[in-house]
C-alpha positions as CSV (number, residue, x, y, z in Angstrom):
1,X,-15.6,4.5,3.0
2,X,-12.4,6.2,2.5
3,X,-12.4,8.8,-0.4
4,X,-9.4,9.0,-3.0
5,X,-8.0,12.1,-2.4
6,X,-4.5,14.0,-3.8
7,X,-1.5,12.7,-1.6
8,X,-3.0,9.8,0.4
9,X,-0.5,6.8,0.5
10,X,-1.7,3.4,-1.0
11,X,-0.7,-0.1,-1.4
12,X,-0.1,-1.4,-5.0
13,X,-0.3,-5.0,-5.8
14,X,1.4,-5.9,-9.5
15,X,-0.1,-8.7,-11.4
16,X,2.4,-11.3,-12.5
17,X,2.0,-10.0,-15.9
18,X,3.1,-6.3,-14.9
19,X,5.9,-7.6,-12.4
20,X,9.1,-6.8,-14.1
21,X,12.2,-7.0,-12.2
22,X,13.9,-3.9,-14.1
23,X,11.1,-1.6,-13.4
24,X,9.1,-3.5,-10.6
25,X,11.4,-4.7,-8.3
26,X,14.5,-4.0,-6.6
27,X,15.8,-7.2,-4.8
28,X,15.2,-10.6,-5.7
29,X,12.2,-11.8,-4.3
30,X,10.7,-8.2,-2.9
31,X,7.0,-8.3,-2.3
32,X,4.7,-7.9,-5.3
33,X,2.9,-5.2,-3.0
34,X,4.5,-1.5,-2.7
35,X,3.4,2.0,-1.6
36,X,2.5,4.8,-3.8
37,X,1.1,8.4,-3.6
38,X,-2.3,9.2,-5.2
39,X,-1.3,12.2,-7.5
40,X,-4.6,12.5,-9.6
41,X,-7.9,11.3,-8.9
42,X,-10.5,10.3,-11.6
43,X,-12.8,8.7,-9.2
44,X,-12.9,6.6,-6.2
45,X,-12.0,3.7,-7.5
46,X,-9.8,5.0,-10.4
47,X,-6.6,7.2,-9.5
48,X,-2.8,7.9,-11.0
49,X,-0.3,7.1,-8.9
50,X,3.5,7.7,-8.2
51,X,5.1,4.3,-6.6
52,X,7.7,4.1,-4.5
53,X,10.1,0.7,-5.4
54,X,12.7,0.1,-2.3
55,X,16.1,-0.1,-4.1
56,X,15.4,1.4,-7.1
57,X,16.3,5.1,-8.3
58,X,14.0,7.0,-10.7
59,X,10.3,7.4,-10.9
60,X,7.5,5.1,-11.7
61,X,3.8,6.1,-12.5
62,X,1.0,4.2,-12.8
63,X,-2.4,6.2,-14.7
64,X,-5.9,5.0,-14.2
65,X,-5.3,2.3,-12.3
66,X,-8.2,0.6,-10.5
67,X,-9.1,-0.3,-6.9
68,X,-9.1,-3.8,-5.7
69,X,-12.9,-4.1,-5.7
70,X,-13.0,-3.4,-9.3
71,X,-10.0,-4.5,-10.9
72,X,-10.1,-7.4,-13.0
73,X,-9.1,-10.3,-11.9
74,X,-5.4,-11.2,-11.8
75,X,-4.5,-7.6,-12.7
76,X,-2.6,-4.6,-10.8
77,X,-4.9,-2.8,-8.6
78,X,-4.4,-0.3,-5.6
79,X,-5.7,-0.7,-2.2
80,X,-5.9,1.1,1.3
81,X,-3.4,0.0,3.7
82,X,-4.5,-2.4,6.4
83,X,-4.8,-0.5,9.4
84,X,-2.9,-2.3,12.1
85,X,-3.9,-2.9,15.9
86,X,-2.0,-1.2,18.3
87,X,-0.2,-3.3,20.8
88,X,-1.8,-3.9,23.9
89,X,0.7,-2.5,27.0
90,X,2.1,-4.9,29.1
91,X,1.7,-5.1,32.4
92,X,4.5,-4.2,35.1
93,X,6.3,-7.0,36.8
94,X,5.1,-7.1,40.5
95,X,1.7,-5.0,39.5
96,X,-1.4,-6.2,41.4
97,X,-4.8,-6.1,39.6
98,X,-5.8,-2.5,40.1
99,X,-2.6,-1.0,40.6
100,X,-2.3,2.5,38.9
101,X,1.3,2.6,38.6
């Protein structure tokens, strides 16, 4: 289990109700999920965040935001970024099985 600590990067997904083009979206059709950094910790499930929105000047703060696992259905929430799997190395052209080069 990951623990919420100041400085960690998380993802925020806005509810339809909080999704306001003036406050939470830069370009038309931008994702409802944006990066944020934890600036205050109430518990492992409740944090204060500074949100980063592409194409928007200014600062957006969210306070006492709950993790996806405890947020009410349909509410804005935060979650840990999904870890991408590393791509598998490609075989060199002409390499035979067992070649190290």
